[in-house]
N, C-alpha and C positions, 0 to 999 in steps of 0.2 A: 439697566441704564448705565451709560458710561459716565465716568467722572469728568467734571468740567474743569478747565484750567482757570486760574485766577483771572485771566484777561476776559474769558467768556463770562465768568460770574460778574465781573465789573460791568460789562456791556449789558447784561440782563438787568442788573441793578439800576443802571441809568434809564433803561427802557420801562421797567415795571414799577420801581419805587416812585412814590408821589410825595410832593411837599405842598403844604398849605401856602397859597400865594395871595390870600385875601388881604393881608396886610396887618392883621391883628395877631396878638399873641396866640400861639398854637394851643396853649393850655386853656385859654378862654373859649376856644372853639368847642371844647367839650360841653360847656354849659350853653353857649349861644346857639349851637345847632339844635339842641333839644328844645330850647326856648322858642326858636323861630319855627319849629315844627308844631309846637304846642299852641301857639297863639292863634293861627288861622283856624285850627280845629275847634278851639274854644269859641271863636267868633261864629263859626258855622253852627255850632250847637246852640249858642245864645240866640241867633236869628231864628232857627227852627223852633225853639221854645217860645219865642215871642209870637210867632205866627200861629203856633198851635194853641196858645192861650186864648185866641179869639174863638176857637172851636169848642171851648168848654161850655157845658150846659146841655140843654135838650138837643137831640139829634135833628139837625136841619140839613137836608140834602143840598140846598143852595149854598149854605155856608161851608159845608164839607167840601163841595167841589171848588169853591173859591180858595179855601185854605190849601187844598191839594195842588192847585195851579200855582199859588204863590210860593209854596215850598219847592216845587220842581222848576220854577221859572229862573231862579237866580243861580248862576254858576257858583259853586262853592269856592271859597278862598283857598289858596294853597301856596306852599313855599317849597322850593327845591334848592338844594345846596349846589353851588357851582362846583364842578369837578376840580380836583387839585391838579397841579401841573406836574408832568414827569420830571424826575430829578435831573435827567440829562439836559432838559431845556433850562432849568434854573442854573446849573453849573455853567452852561454855555453863556448865559446872559451875564453871570458874574465875571467870567473871564474876559468878556469883550468890553 
């Protein structure tokens, strides 16, 4: 592999490096991203547990079928992180 010039390295850095543009402290993102992933999963587990509580006891095919339909009917909650913005766009915005 050939050696890159400093100018090429800078262009690659602007294209590939990303910066948090959400507007909050980048250090707090370390905690908040994990928390925002965790909360919907917990809510999904909680809902499934509540529905399955109704099926405890003697085996009844009608109740079993109803519980299975209720668990599969609802779309699970989810959270996705918005992608960070390339460094080049942020520098361009600050300069203008």
